[in-house]
Each structure stands twice: as C-alpha cells, then as structure tokens.
C-alpha atoms as a printed R data frame, in Angstrom:
    type eleno elety resid chain resno       x       y       z
1   ATOM     1    CA   MET     A     1  17.384 -22.979  20.082
2   ATOM     2    CA   LYS     A     2  15.349 -19.836  20.651
3   ATOM     3    CA   THR     A     3  12.177 -19.375  18.622
4   ATOM     4    CA   SER     A     4  12.066 -16.397  16.255
5   ATOM     5    CA   SER     A     5   9.131 -14.014  16.551
6   ATOM     6    CA   ILE     A     6   8.206 -10.830  14.724
7   ATOM     7    CA   THR     A     7   5.648  -8.279  15.893
8   ATOM     8    CA   LEU     A     8   4.872  -5.925  13.010
9   ATOM     9    CA   VAL     A     9   3.069  -2.591  13.121
10  ATOM    10    CA   PRO     A    10   2.388  -1.659   9.475
11  ATOM    11    CA   ALA     A    11   2.414   2.114   9.019
12  ATOM    12    CA   GLY     A    12   1.293   4.664   6.454
13  ATOM    13    CA   GLY     A    13  -1.425   4.414   3.861
14  ATOM    14    CA   LEU     A    14  -2.963   1.448   2.092
15  ATOM    15    CA   ALA     A    15  -0.129   0.495  -0.258
16  ATOM    16    CA   ASN     A    16   2.542   1.161   2.381
17  ATOM    17    CA   ARG     A    17   0.862  -1.208   4.805
18  ATOM    18    CA   MET     A    18   0.389  -3.864   2.153
19  ATOM    19    CA   LYS     A    19   4.113  -3.676   1.357
20  ATOM    20    CA   ALA     A    20   5.127  -4.001   4.998
21  ATOM    21    CA   ILE     A    21   2.788  -6.940   5.599
22  ATOM    22    CA   ALA     A    22   3.951  -8.721   2.448
23  ATOM    23    CA   ALA     A    23   7.608  -8.319   3.428
24  ATOM    24    CA   ALA     A    24   7.068  -9.465   7.028
25  ATOM    25    CA   THR     A    25   5.075 -12.481   5.872
26  ATOM    26    CA   ARG     A    26   7.843 -13.552   3.490
27  ATOM    27    CA   LEU     A    27  10.518 -12.968   6.139
28  ATOM    28    CA   ALA     A    28   8.612 -14.956   8.785
29  ATOM    29    CA   ARG     A    29   8.340 -17.896   6.397
30  ATOM    30    CA   GLN     A    30  12.029 -17.704   5.532
31  ATOM    31    CA   ILE     A    31  13.184 -17.889   9.159
32  ATOM    32    CA   ASP     A    32  10.237 -19.915  10.527
33  ATOM    33    CA   ALA     A    33   9.189 -17.087  12.839
34  ATOM    34    CA   ARG     A    34   5.922 -16.544  14.636
35  ATOM    35    CA   LEU     A    35   4.297 -13.439  13.139
36  ATOM    36    CA   ASP     A    36   1.954 -11.064  14.951
37  ATOM    37    CA   ILE     A    37   0.674  -8.153  12.831
38  ATOM    38    CA   ILE     A    38  -1.099  -5.376  14.715
39  ATOM    39    CA   TRP     A    39  -3.371  -3.114  12.653
40  ATOM    40    CA   PHE     A    40  -3.931   0.394  14.022
41  ATOM    41    CA   LYS     A    41  -6.608   2.727  12.708
42  ATOM    42    CA   ASP     A    42  -5.327   6.271  12.330
43  ATOM    43    CA   TRP     A    43  -5.695   9.430  10.238
44  ATOM    44    CA   GLY     A    44  -3.914   7.813   7.270
45  ATOM    45    CA   LEU     A    45  -6.119   4.727   7.206
46  ATOM    46    CA   GLY     A    46  -9.324   5.062   9.142
47  ATOM    47    CA   CYS     A    47 -10.772   1.563   9.156
48  ATOM    48    CA   ARG     A    48 -10.181  -2.029  10.213
49  ATOM    49    CA   PHE     A    49  -8.341  -4.513   8.022
50  ATOM    50    CA   ASP     A    50 -11.381  -6.809   7.841
51  ATOM    51    CA   GLU     A    51 -13.480  -3.927   6.525
52  ATOM    52    CA   LEU     A    52 -11.302  -3.995   3.404
53  ATOM    53    CA   PHE     A    53  -9.889  -7.499   2.956
54  ATOM    54    CA   GLU     A    54 -10.642 -11.144   3.592
55  ATOM    55    CA   PRO     A    55  -8.393 -12.908   6.138
56  ATOM    56    CA   LEU     A    56  -4.872 -13.330   4.790
57  ATOM    57    CA   PRO     A    57  -4.261 -16.921   3.641
58  ATOM    58    CA   SER     A    58  -0.530 -16.360   3.241
59  ATOM    59    CA   LEU     A    59   0.396 -15.994   6.927
60  ATOM    60    CA   PRO     A    60   2.782 -18.650   8.268
61  ATOM    61    CA   ALA     A    61   1.409 -21.268  10.639
62  ATOM    62    CA   GLY     A    62   0.449 -19.640  13.915
63  ATOM    63    CA   GLY     A    63   0.627 -16.159  12.405
64  ATOM    64    CA   ARG     A    64  -2.153 -13.653  12.870
65  ATOM    65    CA   LEU     A    65  -3.262 -10.190  11.846
66  ATOM    66    CA   ARG     A    66  -5.337  -8.530  14.519
67  ATOM    67    CA   GLU     A    67  -6.897  -5.188  15.295
68  ATOM    68    CA   ALA     A    68  -5.114  -3.092  17.913
69  ATOM    69    CA   THR     A    69  -6.551  -2.979  21.415
70  ATOM    70    CA   TRP     A    70  -6.174  -0.231  24.023
71  ATOM    71    CA   ALA     A    71  -3.350  -2.266  25.550
72  ATOM    72    CA   ASP     A    72  -1.585  -2.405  22.175
73  ATOM    73    CA   ALA     A    73  -1.906   1.373  21.917
74  ATOM    74    CA   LEU     A    74  -0.122   1.699  25.233
75  ATOM    75    CA   PHE     A    75   2.535  -1.006  24.886
76  ATOM    76    CA   LEU     A    76   3.051  -1.816  21.181
77  ATOM    77    CA   ASP     A    77   2.182   1.225  19.078
78  ATOM    78    CA   ARG     A    78   4.684   3.392  17.233
79  ATOM    79    CA   PRO     A    79   6.116   5.939  19.696
80  ATOM    80    CA   ARG     A    80   4.791   9.378  18.795
81  ATOM    81    CA   ARG     A    81   3.994  12.717  20.377
82  ATOM    82    CA   ARG     A    82   0.363  11.754  20.881
83  ATOM    83    CA   ASN     A    83   1.359   8.776  23.078
84  ATOM    84    CA   PHE     A    84   4.257  10.663  24.698
85  ATOM    85    CA   TRP     A    85   6.676   8.142  23.114
86  ATOM    86    CA   LEU     A    86   5.838   5.749  25.965
87  ATOM    87    CA   PRO     A    87   5.516   2.494  23.936
88  ATOM    88    CA   GLN     A    88   9.242   2.432  23.159
89  ATOM    89    CA   PHE     A    89  10.098   1.814  26.824
90  ATOM    90    CA   PHE     A    90   7.808  -1.221  27.034
91  ATOM    91    CA   GLU     A    91   9.018  -2.485  23.653
92  ATOM    92    CA   ARG     A    92  12.642  -2.343  24.782
93  ATOM    93    CA   LEU     A    93  11.783  -4.370  27.869
94  ATOM    94    CA   ARG     A    94   9.702  -6.969  26.059
95  ATOM    95    CA   PHE     A    95  11.676  -7.584  22.844
96  ATOM    96    CA   ASP     A    96  15.266  -8.497  22.063
97  ATOM    97    CA   ARG     A    97  15.284  -5.853  19.372
98  ATOM    98    CA   ARG     A    98  13.032  -3.044  18.203
99  ATOM    99    CA   ILE     A    99  13.312  -1.549  14.721
100 ATOM   100    CA   ASP     A   100  11.297   1.599  14.219
101 ATOM   101    CA   GLU     A   101   9.987   2.952  10.932
102 ATOM   102    CA   ALA     A   102  12.993   5.104  10.098
103 ATOM   103    CA   GLU     A   103  15.486   2.377  10.963
104 ATOM   104    CA   THR     A   104  13.616  -0.214   8.905
105 ATOM   105    CA   THR     A   105  13.870   2.047   5.863
106 ATOM   106    CA   ARG     A   106  17.514   2.865   6.557
107 ATOM   107    CA   LEU     A   107  18.420  -0.819   6.903
108 ATOM   108    CA   MET     A   108  16.542  -1.632   3.700
109 ATOM   109    CA   ASN     A   109  18.426   1.052   1.764
110 ATOM   110    CA   ALA     A   110  21.720  -0.250   3.183
111 ATOM   111    CA   GLY     A   111  20.949  -3.771   1.930
112 ATOM   112    CA   ALA     A   112  20.724  -5.263   5.429
113 ATOM   113    CA   ASP     A   113  20.065  -8.981   5.857
114 ATOM   114    CA   PHE     A   114  16.788  -9.022   7.795
115 ATOM   115    CA   LYS     A   115  16.933 -12.804   8.100
116 ATOM   116    CA   ALA     A   116  20.143 -12.501  10.108
117 ATOM   117    CA   LEU     A   117  18.781  -9.563  12.111
118 ATOM   118    CA   CYS     A   118  15.591 -11.342  13.146
119 ATOM   119    CA   ARG     A   119  16.536 -15.027  13.377
120 ATOM   120    CA   GLN     A   120  16.302 -16.491  16.907
121 ATOM   121    CA   GLN     A   121  15.170 -13.176  18.336
122 ATOM   122    CA   SER     A   122  11.944 -11.539  19.409
123 ATOM   123    CA   VAL     A   123  11.644  -8.418  17.246
124 ATOM   124    CA   TRP     A   124   9.237  -5.488  17.268
125 ATOM   125    CA   MET     A   125   9.178  -3.707  13.934
126 ATOM   126    CA   ALA     A   126   7.297  -0.800  12.380
127 ATOM   127    CA   SER     A   127   7.433  -0.379   8.622
128 ATOM   128    CA   CYS     A   128   5.851   1.376   5.664
129 ATOM   129    CA   VAL     A   129   8.090  -0.317   3.075
130 ATOM   130    CA   TYR     A   130   8.803  -3.704   1.528
131 ATOM   131    CA   PHE     A   131  11.972  -3.883   3.567
132 ATOM   132    CA   LEU     A   132  13.425  -7.023   1.962
133 ATOM   133    CA   CYS     A   133  14.590  -5.044  -1.096
134 ATOM   134    CA   ALA     A   134  15.165  -1.349  -1.770
135 ATOM   135    CA   ASP     A   135  14.120  -1.489  -5.432
136 ATOM   136    CA   ASP     A   136  10.359  -1.715  -5.925
137 ATOM   137    CA   ALA     A   137  10.929  -3.376  -9.288
138 ATOM   138    CA   ALA     A   138  12.577  -6.285  -7.465
139 ATOM   139    CA   ILE     A   139   9.556  -6.996  -5.255
140 ATOM   140    CA   PRO     A   140   8.308 -10.487  -6.237
141 ATOM   141    CA   ASP     A   141   5.184 -10.367  -8.401
142 ATOM   142    CA   ASP     A   142   3.257 -12.653  -6.047
143 ATOM   143    CA   SER     A   143   3.882 -10.523  -2.946
144 ATOM   144    CA   PHE     A   144   0.340  -9.132  -2.787
145 ATOM   145    CA   ASP     A   145  -1.608 -12.153  -4.030
146 ATOM   146    CA   GLY     A   146  -2.833 -12.929  -0.508
147 ATOM   147    CA   PHE     A   147  -4.798  -9.669  -0.304
148 ATOM   148    CA   VAL     A   148  -8.372 -10.366  -1.405
149 ATOM   149    CA   PRO     A   149 -10.897  -7.507  -1.162
150 ATOM   150    CA   ILE     A   150 -14.178  -8.223   0.585
151 ATOM   151    CA   ALA     A   151 -17.212  -8.960  -1.613
152 ATOM   152    CA   PRO     A   152 -18.721  -5.417  -1.729
153 ATOM   153    CA   ILE     A   153 -15.418  -4.024  -3.001
154 ATOM   154    CA   GLN     A   154 -15.084  -6.792  -5.582
155 ATOM   155    CA   ASN     A   155 -18.620  -6.019  -6.771
156 ATOM   156    CA   ALA     A   156 -17.761  -2.332  -7.122
157 ATOM   157    CA   VAL     A   157 -14.697  -3.237  -9.207
158 ATOM   158    CA   ARG     A   158 -16.784  -5.454 -11.501
159 ATOM   159    CA   GLN     A   159 -19.368  -2.699 -12.017
160 ATOM   160    CA   GLN     A   160 -16.715  -0.170 -13.012
161 ATOM   161    CA   MET     A   161 -15.044  -2.665 -15.348
162 ATOM   162    CA   GLU     A   162 -18.342  -3.225 -17.135
163 ATOM   163    CA   LEU     A   163 -18.471   0.512 -17.849
164 ATOM   164    CA   LEU     A   164 -14.836   0.647 -18.980
165 ATOM   165    CA   GLY     A   165 -14.694  -2.424 -21.172
166 ATOM   166    CA   PRO     A   166 -11.822  -4.907 -21.331
167 ATOM   167    CA   ASP     A   167  -9.140  -2.724 -22.924
168 ATOM   168    CA   PHE     A   168  -8.669   0.364 -20.769
169 ATOM   169    CA   VAL     A   169  -5.547   2.137 -19.548
170 ATOM   170    CA   GLY     A   170  -5.117   2.907 -15.852
171 ATOM   171    CA   VAL     A   171  -3.866   6.321 -14.726
172 ATOM   172    CA   HIS     A   172  -2.808   7.094 -11.172
173 ATOM   173    CA   ILE     A   173  -2.090  10.745 -10.383
174 ATOM   174    CA   ARG     A   174  -1.010  11.346  -6.802
175 ATOM   175    CA   ARG     A   175  -1.267  14.845  -5.386
176 ATOM   176    CA   THR     A   176  -2.067  16.385  -1.945
177 ATOM   177    CA   ASP     A   177   0.739  15.419   0.488
178 ATOM   178    CA   ASN     A   178   3.133  13.737  -1.965
179 ATOM   179    CA   ARG     A   179   5.558  16.440  -3.060
180 ATOM   180    CA   THR     A   180   7.598  14.106  -5.272
181 ATOM   181    CA   SER     A   181   4.515  13.238  -7.320
182 ATOM   182    CA   TRP     A   182   3.279  16.741  -7.966
183 ATOM   183    CA   GLU     A   183   6.761  18.064  -8.721
184 ATOM   184    CA   GLN     A   184   8.008  15.230 -10.941
185 ATOM   185    CA   SER     A   185   4.724  13.989 -12.437
186 ATOM   186    CA   PRO     A   186   2.686  17.067 -13.473
187 ATOM   187    CA   THR     A   187  -0.831  16.644 -14.824
188 ATOM   188    CA   SER     A   188   0.192  18.193 -18.153
189 ATOM   189    CA   LEU     A   189   2.614  15.332 -18.719
190 ATOM   190    CA   PHE     A   190  -0.113  12.763 -18.092
191 ATOM   191    CA   ILE     A   191  -2.344  14.544 -20.593
192 ATOM   192    CA   GLU     A   192   0.466  14.468 -23.145
193 ATOM   193    CA   ARG     A   193   0.930  10.706 -22.676
194 ATOM   194    CA   MET     A   194  -2.805  10.049 -22.803
195 ATOM   195    CA   GLU     A   195  -3.215  12.107 -25.990
196 ATOM   196    CA   ALA     A   196  -0.538   9.977 -27.662
197 ATOM   197    CA   LEU     A   197  -2.758   6.886 -27.404
198 ATOM   198    CA   PRO     A   198  -5.464   6.031 -30.008
199 ATOM   199    CA   PRO     A   199  -8.628   8.173 -29.714
200 ATOM   200    CA   SER     A   200 -10.664   5.077 -28.844
201 ATOM   201    CA   THR     A   201  -8.653   4.457 -25.646
202 ATOM   202    CA   ARG     A   202 -10.589   4.689 -22.409
203 ATOM   203    CA   PHE     A   203  -8.979   5.587 -19.103
204 ATOM   204    CA   TYR     A   204  -9.646   4.894 -15.471
205 ATOM   205    CA   VAL     A   205  -8.127   7.786 -13.516
206 ATOM   206    CA   ALA     A   206  -7.406   7.261  -9.828
207 ATOM   207    CA   THR     A   207  -6.412  10.444  -8.036
208 ATOM   208    CA   ASP     A   208  -6.667  12.143  -4.662
209 ATOM   209    CA   SER     A   209  -7.344  15.499  -6.340
210 ATOM   210    CA   GLU     A   210 -10.801  16.667  -7.409
211 ATOM   211    CA   ALA     A   211  -9.126  19.353  -9.528
212 ATOM   212    CA   VAL     A   212  -7.256  16.682 -11.509
213 ATOM   213    CA   LYS     A   213 -10.498  14.761 -12.050
214 ATOM   214    CA   LYS     A   214 -12.146  17.889 -13.470
215 ATOM   215    CA   THR     A   215  -9.167  18.745 -15.682
216 ATOM   216    CA   LEU     A   216  -9.065  15.287 -17.249
217 ATOM   217    CA   THR     A   217 -12.813  14.843 -17.670
218 ATOM   218    CA   ASP     A   218 -13.041  18.299 -19.260
219 ATOM   219    CA   HIS     A   219 -10.213  17.344 -21.618
220 ATOM   220    CA   PHE     A   220 -11.126  13.751 -22.497
221 ATOM   221    CA   GLY     A   221 -14.858  13.699 -21.831
222 ATOM   222    CA   THR     A   222 -16.497  10.268 -21.556
223 ATOM   223    CA   ARG     A   223 -13.215   8.516 -22.293
224 ATOM   224    CA   VAL     A   224 -12.303   9.086 -18.615
225 ATOM   225    CA   LEU     A   225 -13.929   7.329 -15.675
226 ATOM   226    CA   THR     A   226 -13.154   8.337 -12.071
227 ATOM   227    CA   ALA     A   227 -14.429   7.517  -8.588
228 ATOM   228    CA   PRO     A   228 -17.687   9.336  -7.823
229 ATOM   229    CA   ARG     A   229 -16.518  10.428  -4.360
230 ATOM   230    CA   ALA     A   230 -13.545  12.506  -3.278
231 ATOM   231    CA   ALA     A   231 -10.597  10.561  -1.865
232 ATOM   232    CA   GLU     A   232 -10.776  10.354   1.931
233 ATOM   233    CA   ARG     A   233  -8.293   8.156   3.780
234 ATOM   234    CA   GLY     A   234  -9.826   8.748   7.182
235 ATOM   235    CA   SER     A   235 -13.240   7.190   6.444
236 ATOM   236    CA   LEU     A   236 -14.434   3.649   5.741
237 ATOM   237    CA   ASP     A   237 -16.086   4.627   2.447
238 ATOM   238    CA   GLY     A   238 -12.960   6.461   1.373
239 ATOM   239    CA   MET     A   239 -10.707   3.509   2.093
240 ATOM   240    CA   ARG     A   240 -13.038   1.074   0.329
241 ATOM   241    CA   ASP     A   241 -12.959   3.375  -2.683
242 ATOM   242    CA   ALA     A   242  -9.144   3.339  -2.520
243 ATOM   243    CA   VAL     A   243  -9.006  -0.468  -2.509
244 ATOM   244    CA   ALA     A   244 -11.470  -0.610  -5.405
245 ATOM   245    CA   GLU     A   245  -9.350   1.870  -7.370
246 ATOM   246    CA   MET     A   246  -6.169  -0.106  -6.724
247 ATOM   247    CA   TYR     A   247  -7.757  -3.302  -8.015
248 ATOM   248    CA   LEU     A   248  -9.341  -1.516 -10.973
249 ATOM   249    CA   LEU     A   249  -5.911  -0.230 -11.964
250 ATOM   250    CA   SER     A   250  -4.539  -3.747 -11.624
251 ATOM   251    CA   HIS     A   251  -6.948  -4.925 -14.345
252 ATOM   252    CA   ALA     A   252  -5.834  -2.289 -16.877
253 ATOM   253    CA   ARG     A   253  -3.876  -3.355 -19.952
254 ATOM   254    CA   ALA     A   254  -1.249  -0.742 -19.047
255 ATOM   255    CA   LEU     A   255  -0.748   1.660 -16.172
256 ATOM   256    CA   MET     A   256   0.624   5.187 -15.962
257 ATOM   257    CA   GLY     A   257   1.809   5.980 -12.453
258 ATOM   258    CA   SER     A   258   3.151   8.863 -10.411
259 ATOM   259    CA   ALA     A   259   6.729   9.266  -9.217
260 ATOM   260    CA   GLY     A   260   7.193   8.528  -5.537
261 ATOM   261    CA   SER     A   261   3.917   6.623  -5.183
262 ATOM   262    CA   THR     A   262   3.679   3.112  -3.761
263 ATOM   263    CA   PHE     A   263   0.040   2.917  -4.869
264 ATOM   264    CA   SER     A   264   0.968   2.759  -8.574
265 ATOM   265    CA   MET     A   265   3.549   0.033  -8.000
266 ATOM   266    CA   THR     A   266   1.267  -2.091  -5.833
267 ATOM   267    CA   ALA     A   267  -1.545  -1.974  -8.384
268 ATOM   268    CA   ALA     A   268   0.898  -3.000 -11.126
269 ATOM   269    CA   LYS     A   269   2.226  -5.922  -9.056
270 ATOM   270    CA   LEU     A   270  -1.292  -7.125  -8.260
271 ATOM   271    CA   GLY     A   271  -2.227  -7.421 -11.924
272 ATOM   272    CA   ARG     A   272   1.236  -8.049 -13.390
273 ATOM   273    CA   THR     A   273   0.379  -4.892 -15.319
274 ATOM   274    CA   PRO     A   274   3.022  -3.009 -17.341
275 ATOM   275    CA   LEU     A   275   3.789   0.186 -15.423
276 ATOM   276    CA   THR     A   276   5.198   3.437 -16.770
277 ATOM   277    CA   ILE     A   277   6.089   6.118 -14.232
278 ATOM   278    CA   VAL     A   278   5.229   9.475 -15.791
279 ATOM   279    CA   ARG     A   279   7.910  11.948 -14.765
280 ATOM   280    CA   ARG     A   280   9.845  14.904 -16.045
281 ATOM   281    CA   PRO     A   281  12.996  14.041 -18.063
C-alpha cells in the first residue's frame, strides 16, 4: 500500500496560514500521511515561523514545518509571475496530484472529501483556508491550540492585559486591502455597538488603520487601548505585534469582528471567545 504524503505551502496572512496549517495537520492525522509544511516569507508575512511561534507540538509523527530554501523557491513554491510559474512543472513531475490555492478553496466550497483525494497519494497543496470545512463556525475549537507564541510575544500580551484588566471587550476592525470588511463593517457601526455597552467597559482595538485608531481613541478616550505601532505585515516587529493582538483578542470576554476577516475568527477560536461579526443589516 502506498504511503500518503502531503506537502503544504500555507499562503496569505497570519490567520490564513494558521488555518491552512491546522487543516493539513488534522488531515494528515486522519489519513496517516507524512506532512511537510514549507513556510515562505513574502510581502504578506515577512518573517520566519520560529520568529513568531514555538515548534508545533501537534504535527503527526515524522511531520515537520520548515523554512523555505532557495531550492524550495524554485521547485515547490506557489507558481506566480515573479517565478515565471516554473514551480508547477516540477510539482507535476514530482507529485501524484497538485492542488493550488484556488482549487483548494473551490474544493472546500464544493464539500470535497480531502481524505479521499489525498489518501495513498503524494500531494502538493497550497492553501489560505481551513479546507476541511467551508463554514468557519464549524472549525473545531481546538484547531489552533498547537500555536504557542514565543516568550517575548507572550510577555507583551501579559503587559497589555495588565493595563486592560480582566473584563475587556476585543474589537477587530479590518481595513486596507479587505473590501468586504470596509464595505460591510463600517467604523460607525462599531462605535454604535461599543456605545451600547456599559460606560465602564474597556476595549482593546486591533486594526490595520491608523485613522480608525484615532477615531476610536478620540471618541472613547482612555477606555480604548491599541497597539503603539502601525500595522506592518512585511516586518518582523509588525508580525509580532499582529500575533500579540490576536492573542490579546482571544483573552477578551467578548469579541466584535469584521466581516470577511479570518483574523477575528481565529482569535475567537483560540480563546473560545464569543464572537459577533459587526456588519450592515
């Protein structure tokens, strides 16, 4: 009987990659597959995995998560304009099946059985989604428990929590390149929801918009705490801030999130935190 193997290239930002890794890890355990996760630094996430997290304890026996090498960039990366789409030719030669990012999402939305697709095959896969189920609400609560931030990030989370106190509400307002969020989850609607809570409520606001930070701090004053630096996905400091914000939100007693954002959902799953997506009726 042929051994199953999965080579995963997680794509996208922080939460997207966490979702893909969590899904691949669960799938590999279900079909007893060898799992090789290759982490590429790029414009959307400009640092190594081990600069953010401790080694994953949840990988199946023999599984590994490793940083991409120059050879991986040539033979195993996602085919794109910048690499002249060359990796796809090597991937087709090396693997029984290759499933690119778009196909992974399409198969997920169609309810495909990934166990059947990957069993007893060598599979190359790129993903930015938790491809085992199309509904984020159905993602198992323990899916992200294996992600443990490194000590400096944990210390930063503790320091912010000391300032917030034990009973704060998390707010995640996504802007910049997420059109769904800024169209369906306007800042005015967040303000309306926040104003409806008791005046003693404190908020941690995670956002990629400095304008949103200013609007909310001007409106709510010292009741709002935000990251001191602007969001920057391409730098190490920026990504460490993002991880700290995700875990801060996970410790909130309740979380208000943005439509179309995986960050809000991942934070809620991490802390088993009640999540309300703020969106237009």
